[in-house]
C-alpha positions as CSV (number, residue, x, y, z in Angstrom):
1,M,0.0,0.0,0.0
2,L,2.8,2.2,1.0
3,E,4.7,1.2,-2.0
4,L,1.7,2.0,-4.1
5,Q,1.4,5.3,-2.6
6,L,5.2,5.7,-2.8
7,K,5.1,4.8,-6.5
8,R,2.2,7.2,-6.9
9,T,4.1,9.9,-5.2
10,Q,7.2,9.2,-7.2
11,W,5.1,9.1,-10.3
12,E,3.6,12.4,-9.4
13,M,7.0,13.8,-8.5
14,E,8.3,12.7,-11.8
15,K,5.2,14.2,-13.3
16,W,5.8,17.4,-11.4
17,K,9.5,17.3,-12.3
18,A,8.6,16.9,-16.0
19,E,6.1,19.7,-15.7
20,A,8.8,21.7,-13.8
21,Y,11.2,20.9,-16.7
22,R,8.5,21.9,-19.1
23,A,7.8,25.0,-17.1
24,A,11.5,25.8,-17.0
25,D,11.7,25.2,-20.7
26,S,8.6,27.3,-21.2
27,E,10.1,30.0,-18.9
28,R,13.3,29.9,-20.8
29,S,11.4,29.9,-24.1
30,L,9.3,32.7,-22.7
31,T,12.4,34.5,-21.4
32,D,14.0,34.1,-24.8
33,T,10.8,35.3,-26.4
34,I,10.7,38.2,-24.1
35,V,14.3,39.0,-24.7
36,Q,13.6,38.7,-28.4
37,Q,10.5,40.8,-28.1
38,D,12.4,43.3,-26.0
39,E,15.2,43.4,-28.6
40,E,12.5,43.7,-31.3
41,L,10.8,46.4,-29.3
42,K,14.1,48.2,-29.0
43,R,14.7,47.8,-32.7
44,M,11.2,48.9,-33.4
45,R,11.6,51.8,-30.9
46,K,14.8,52.8,-32.8
47,Q,12.9,52.5,-36.1
48,L,10.1,54.5,-34.6
49,E,12.5,57.1,-33.3
50,S,14.1,57.1,-36.7
51,I,10.7,57.5,-38.4
52,I,9.8,60.2,-35.9
53,S,13.1,61.9,-36.6
54,E,12.5,61.6,-40.4
55,K,9.0,62.8,-40.0
56,R,10.2,65.7,-37.9
57,D,12.8,66.4,-40.6
58,A,10.1,66.0,-43.2
59,V,7.8,68.3,-41.3
60,E,10.6,70.8,-40.9
61,G,11.5,70.4,-44.6
62,T,7.8,70.8,-45.5
63,E,7.6,73.9,-43.4
64,R,10.8,75.2,-45.0
65,L,9.3,74.4,-48.4
66,R,6.1,76.1,-47.4
67,V,8.0,79.2,-46.3
68,E,10.0,79.1,-49.5
69,L,6.9,78.6,-51.5
70,A,5.3,81.5,-49.8
71,N,8.4,83.6,-50.5
72,V,8.4,82.4,-54.1
73,Q,4.7,83.2,-54.4
74,A,5.2,86.6,-52.8
75,A,8.1,87.2,-55.2
76,E,6.0,86.1,-58.1
77,M,3.2,88.4,-57.0
78,Q,5.6,91.2,-56.7
79,A,7.1,90.3,-60.1
80,L,3.6,90.1,-61.5
81,Q,2.7,93.4,-60.0
82,R,5.9,94.9,-61.3
83,C,5.2,93.4,-64.7
84,E,1.7,94.9,-64.7
85,Q,3.1,98.2,-63.6
86,L,5.8,98.0,-66.3
87,T,3.1,97.0,-68.8
88,K,1.0,100.0,-67.9
89,E,4.0,102.3,-68.0
90,H,4.8,100.7,-71.4
91,D,1.3,101.3,-72.6
92,R,1.3,104.8,-71.4
93,T,4.7,105.4,-73.1
94,I,3.4,103.8,-76.3
95,R,0.3,106.0,-76.2
96,K,2.4,109.1,-75.5
97,L,4.8,108.1,-78.3
98,D,1.8,107.3,-80.6
99,E,0.2,110.7,-79.8
100,K,3.5,112.4,-80.2
101,Y,3.9,110.6,-83.6
102,R,0.5,111.7,-84.7
103,N,1.2,115.2,-83.6
104,L,4.5,115.2,-85.4
105,A,2.8,113.6,-88.5
106,A,0.1,116.3,-88.4
107,L,2.7,119.0,-87.8
108,L,4.7,117.6,-90.7
109,E,1.7,117.6,-92.9
110,T,0.9,121.2,-91.8
111,R,4.5,122.3,-92.4
112,S,4.6,120.5,-95.7
113,A,1.4,122.2,-96.8
114,E,2.8,125.5,-95.6
115,L,6.0,124.8,-97.4
116,R,4.2,123.9,-100.6
117,A,2.1,127.1,-100.2
118,A,5.3,129.1,-99.6
119,Q,7.0,127.5,-102.5
120,T,4.3,128.8,-104.8
121,Y,5.5,132.3,-104.0
122,L,9.2,131.5,-104.6
123,T,10.6,132.8,-107.9
124,K,10.7,129.9,-110.3
125,A,11.4,129.6,-114.0
126,D,8.4,130.7,-116.2
127,S,6.7,128.0,-118.3
128,H,7.1,130.2,-121.4
129,S,9.8,132.5,-122.5
130,E,9.0,136.0,-123.7
131,A,10.0,134.8,-127.2
132,D,7.3,132.1,-127.0
133,L,4.7,134.6,-126.0
134,L,5.6,137.0,-128.8
135,R,5.3,134.2,-131.3
136,M,1.8,133.4,-129.9
137,F,0.8,137.0,-130.1
138,E,2.1,137.3,-133.7
139,E,0.2,134.2,-134.6
140,L,-3.0,135.6,-133.1
141,N,-2.4,138.9,-135.0
142,S,-2.0,136.8,-138.2
143,H,-5.4,135.1,-137.5
144,I,-7.0,138.5,-136.8
145,Y,-5.7,139.9,-140.0
146,Q,-6.8,136.9,-142.0
147,L,-10.3,136.8,-140.4
148,S,-10.7,140.6,-140.1
149,A,-13.3,140.4,-137.4
150,R,-14.0,142.3,-134.3
151,L,-15.8,142.1,-131.0
152,A,-17.5,145.1,-129.3
153,D,-18.6,145.1,-125.7
154,S,-22.0,146.0,-124.3
155,T,-21.3,149.8,-124.8
156,G,-21.6,149.4,-128.6
157,L,-19.4,149.3,-131.6
158,E,-18.5,153.0,-131.6
159,G,-16.8,152.8,-128.3
160,H,-14.1,150.6,-129.8
161,V,-13.6,151.6,-133.4
162,G,-14.3,155.4,-133.2
163,S,-17.0,157.5,-134.8
164,R,-15.1,158.3,-137.9
165,I,-14.8,154.8,-139.2
166,I,-18.4,154.0,-138.2
167,Q,-19.5,157.0,-140.2
168,S,-17.4,155.8,-143.2
169,L,-18.9,152.3,-142.9
170,M,-22.4,153.8,-143.1
171,E,-21.8,156.4,-145.8
172,Y,-19.9,154.5,-148.5
173,S,-20.6,151.3,-150.5
174,H,-17.9,148.7,-149.9
175,S,-18.6,146.3,-152.7
176,E,-15.6,147.3,-154.7
177,D,-13.1,148.1,-152.0
178,P,-13.9,146.8,-148.5
179,L,-11.1,148.8,-146.8
180,Y,-13.2,150.3,-144.0
181,V,-14.8,146.9,-143.3
182,Q,-11.4,145.3,-143.0
183,I,-10.1,148.1,-140.7
184,A,-13.2,147.9,-138.5
185,L,-13.1,144.2,-138.3
186,Q,-9.4,144.2,-137.4
187,I,-9.8,146.9,-134.8
188,C,-12.7,145.2,-133.2
189,I,-11.2,141.7,-133.1
190,V,-7.9,143.2,-131.6
191,A,-9.9,145.0,-128.9
192,F,-11.9,141.8,-128.3
193,S,-8.8,139.6,-128.0
194,R,-7.2,142.1,-125.7
195,A,-10.3,142.0,-123.5
196,V,-10.3,138.2,-123.4
197,I,-6.6,138.0,-122.6
198,A,-7.0,140.5,-119.8
199,T,-10.1,139.0,-118.3
200,W,-10.1,137.5,-114.8
201,S,-13.5,135.9,-114.7
202,F,-15.7,135.3,-117.8
203,Q,-18.8,135.1,-115.6
204,N,-18.6,138.2,-113.5
205,A,-17.6,141.6,-115.0
206,T,-17.5,143.3,-111.5
207,A,-15.0,140.7,-110.3
208,N,-12.7,141.7,-113.2
209,T,-12.5,145.2,-111.8
210,H,-11.9,144.1,-108.3
211,F,-9.2,141.5,-109.2
212,G,-7.5,144.1,-111.5
213,K,-7.3,146.6,-108.7
214,I,-5.9,144.1,-106.3
215,H,-3.3,143.0,-108.9
216,D,-2.2,146.5,-109.6
217,H,-1.9,147.1,-105.8
218,L,0.3,144.0,-105.4
219,R,2.4,144.8,-108.4
220,V,3.3,148.1,-106.8
221,A,3.4,147.1,-103.1
222,E,5.0,143.6,-103.3
223,H,7.8,141.8,-104.9
224,P,7.1,140.5,-108.5
225,A,7.3,136.9,-107.2
226,V,4.4,137.6,-104.8
227,S,2.2,139.5,-107.2
228,G,3.0,137.0,-110.0
229,R,2.2,134.0,-107.9
230,W,-1.0,135.6,-106.6
231,R,-2.1,136.3,-110.2
232,A,-1.2,132.7,-111.3
233,L,-3.0,131.1,-108.3
234,T,-6.1,133.4,-108.7
235,K,-6.4,132.9,-112.5
236,T,-5.8,129.2,-112.2
237,S,-8.5,128.9,-109.6
238,L,-11.0,131.0,-111.5
239,R,-10.3,129.0,-114.7
240,L,-10.9,125.7,-112.9
241,M,-14.0,127.0,-111.2
242,T,-15.7,128.9,-114.1
243,Q,-14.3,127.9,-117.5
244,T,-15.9,125.1,-119.4
245,E,-16.3,124.1,-123.0
246,Q,-19.4,126.3,-123.0
247,T,-17.2,129.3,-122.2
248,R,-15.3,128.8,-125.5
249,C,-18.5,128.4,-127.4
250,S,-20.0,131.5,-125.7
251,I,-16.9,133.6,-126.6
252,R,-17.0,132.3,-130.2
253,D,-20.7,133.1,-130.6
254,S,-20.2,136.6,-129.1
255,L,-17.4,137.3,-131.6
256,A,-19.7,136.0,-134.5
257,A,-22.4,138.3,-133.3
258,F,-20.3,141.4,-133.3
259,I,-18.8,140.5,-136.7
260,T,-22.4,140.4,-137.8
261,E,-23.1,143.8,-136.4
262,I,-20.1,145.3,-138.2
263,I,-21.1,143.8,-141.5
264,L,-24.7,145.0,-141.0
265,I,-23.4,148.5,-140.3
266,S,-21.4,148.4,-143.5
267,G,-24.6,148.1,-145.5
268,S,-25.3,144.3,-145.8
269,T,-29.0,143.6,-146.8
270,T,-28.9,140.1,-145.4
271,S,-31.1,139.6,-142.4
272,P,-29.2,139.6,-139.1
273,T,-30.3,136.1,-138.2
274,Q,-29.2,134.7,-141.5
275,L,-26.0,136.7,-141.5
276,Y,-25.1,135.5,-138.0
277,A,-25.8,131.8,-139.0
278,D,-23.7,132.2,-142.2
279,I,-20.8,133.6,-140.3
280,K,-20.9,130.8,-137.8
281,C,-21.2,128.2,-140.5
282,Q,-18.5,129.5,-142.9
283,Y,-16.0,130.8,-140.4
284,G,-16.7,128.6,-137.4
285,D,-13.4,126.7,-137.6
286,I,-11.4,129.9,-138.0
287,L,-13.3,131.5,-135.1
288,T,-12.7,128.5,-132.9
289,T,-9.0,128.4,-133.7
290,M,-8.6,132.0,-132.9
291,I,-10.5,131.7,-129.6
292,D,-8.4,128.7,-128.6
293,L,-5.2,130.7,-129.3
294,T,-6.6,133.7,-127.4
295,L,-7.4,131.5,-124.4
296,S,-4.0,129.9,-124.6
297,I,-2.4,133.3,-124.4
298,H,-4.8,134.2,-121.6
299,Q,-3.6,131.1,-119.6
300,A,0.1,131.6,-120.5
301,T,0.3,135.3,-119.5
302,G,-2.0,134.9,-116.5
303,E,-0.9,131.5,-115.0
304,E,2.4,130.4,-116.4
305,I,4.5,133.7,-116.3
306,T,5.2,134.7,-112.7
307,S,8.6,136.5,-112.8
308,S,7.0,139.5,-114.5
309,S,3.6,140.7,-115.8
310,I,3.1,140.4,-119.5
311,E,0.1,142.3,-121.0
312,P,-1.4,142.9,-124.4
313,V,-1.3,146.5,-125.6
314,V,-4.0,148.2,-127.6
315,H,-4.2,152.0,-128.3
316,A,-7.6,153.6,-128.6
317,C,-9.0,155.8,-131.4
318,G,-7.9,159.4,-130.9
319,D,-4.6,158.6,-129.2
320,Q,-1.5,160.4,-130.5
321,F,0.8,158.2,-132.6
322,D,4.2,157.5,-131.1
323,T,6.9,155.7,-133.1
324,R,8.6,154.6,-129.9
325,C,5.8,152.3,-128.9
326,M,3.7,151.9,-132.0
327,Q,4.0,150.7,-135.6
328,D,2.1,152.3,-138.4
329,E,0.4,149.4,-140.2
330,N,-1.5,151.6,-142.6
331,A,-4.5,149.3,-142.7
332,G,-2.4,146.2,-142.8
333,G,-0.5,146.9,-146.0
334,E,1.4,149.4,-148.2
335,P,0.1,153.0,-148.5
336,R,-2.9,152.9,-150.7
337,V,-3.0,156.6,-151.4
338,S,-0.9,159.7,-150.7
339,C,-1.6,161.7,-147.6
340,S,-3.6,164.9,-148.1
341,C,-4.8,165.6,-144.6
342,D,-3.8,168.3,-142.2
343,A,-0.5,168.0,-140.4
344,D,-2.1,167.9,-137.0
345,E,-4.3,165.0,-138.0
346,K,-1.4,162.8,-139.3
347,G,-0.5,161.7,-135.8
348,I,-4.0,160.7,-134.6
349,I,-4.7,157.0,-134.3
350,L,-7.8,155.5,-136.0
351,G,-7.4,152.2,-134.2
352,T,-5.2,149.2,-133.4
353,V,-5.1,146.4,-135.9
354,G,-2.4,144.2,-134.3
355,L,-1.9,143.4,-130.7
356,G,1.2,144.7,-129.0
357,V,3.0,143.2,-126.0
358,A,4.5,144.9,-122.9
359,R,6.2,143.8,-119.7
360,V,4.7,145.8,-116.8
361,G,6.4,146.1,-113.5
362,K,7.1,148.4,-110.5
363,A,8.6,151.8,-111.5
364,T,12.0,152.6,-110.1
365,A,10.8,155.7,-108.2
366,V,7.3,155.7,-106.7
367,S,5.2,158.2,-104.8
368,E,3.3,157.7,-101.5
369,S,0.0,156.7,-103.0
370,L,-0.4,153.4,-104.7
371,N,-1.8,153.9,-108.3
372,Q,-1.3,152.9,-111.9
373,S,1.3,155.6,-112.4
374,Q,3.7,153.7,-110.3
375,L,3.8,150.9,-112.9
376,A,6.2,151.1,-115.8
377,A,5.7,149.3,-119.1
378,T,8.5,148.0,-121.4
379,T,7.4,147.4,-125.0
380,L,8.2,143.9,-126.3
381,L,6.1,144.0,-129.4
382,K,4.8,147.3,-130.8
383,P,1.1,147.3,-131.5
384,K,0.2,147.9,-135.2
385,V,-2.0,150.9,-135.6
386,V,-3.9,152.6,-138.4
387,L,-3.8,156.4,-138.5
388,A,-6.8,158.6,-139.0
389,S,-5.2,160.0,-142.1
390,V,-6.1,156.7,-143.9
391,V,-9.8,157.7,-143.9
392,D,-9.1,161.1,-145.4
393,D,-6.7,159.7,-148.0
394,F,-9.1,157.0,-149.0
395,N,-12.1,159.4,-149.1
396,S,-10.0,161.8,-151.3
397,H,-9.0,159.0,-153.5
398,R,-12.7,158.0,-153.9
399,R,-13.7,161.5,-154.8
400,G,-11.0,161.7,-157.3
401,E,-12.1,158.4,-158.9
402,T,-15.7,159.7,-158.9
403,N,-14.8,162.9,-160.6
404,K,-12.7,161.1,-163.1
405,N,-15.5,158.7,-164.0
406,G,-18.0,161.6,-164.1
């Protein structure tokens, strides 16, 4: 029994010993595990500390980056603001420069216009020489001689050709010798051509007087370049504003009308309407050619000569003959009869049958008042005149022929 209990006790002791061994093994294993876990924990703590340190560094780095980013953003904002400010200043500068450029361009245009205007008053070479103008006048005189026609103004025929030749036209028959008709036609056409050449405006007779007075004043008061350019500009403007093809036709028709009047006065029995139509039909081309040449001289002397003033010269019936500035044409040819009139009458002009030409300028010595007497004329081409003695000589010749036939 005791043995049994002893064996049971031994068995239990062995069991307890085994369990103690197992417990010891477990304790050692647990101790090893704890040691391992403690080492792992230390390792993990080190890792955690390293992570925390890295995180702290990362946070600090992030904060630094945030600060740097804020600084960069602030710098960018400042740069943007500066850029906007510079852009605005640039725009303002551009606008100012653009405005300055426009002002300069406008000023340049203004000054250029002023310079162009000023240049028109500078002395420049004339478009025609005096020799050219003289040839034009001589050509016109040739046409006048060939056509033998005359224009009278609204005051009537007698105001241009004189009462003596009008009386002769009405008293004698001209079928055999049309001398008086030829003289009257030449005198009237010369006066008509002179009036056309001297005209300022073909639409306003009053304007001609005003422009003429202004021109005379400028010729006395100003340099020839000023008066010449003023005349050229004024006549050019008037021509462009008022002259048309109808102007030429009107002048031609007026000339034909006065030729009709002269022929009617000379004793023509043709009706005025028919005579006027016949003249326009038969002599229309010659009239047109002469009017064109007259208007060419009008433009040349008025617009294309600025260094001096060139004018046509016509002497009126009753003026005293002067060989210094006139040429005795004797009705356009050789003396037809010998002179039998009084000595005092030999020097009286019947009329001008060929246009003369003169250069008119400021006289060397002038008085205080501004008038025509301060202008001096230099004759370039003597006007051809017919003396009153031609009428007496021709009448005497006719009486002699009549007595001889009787």
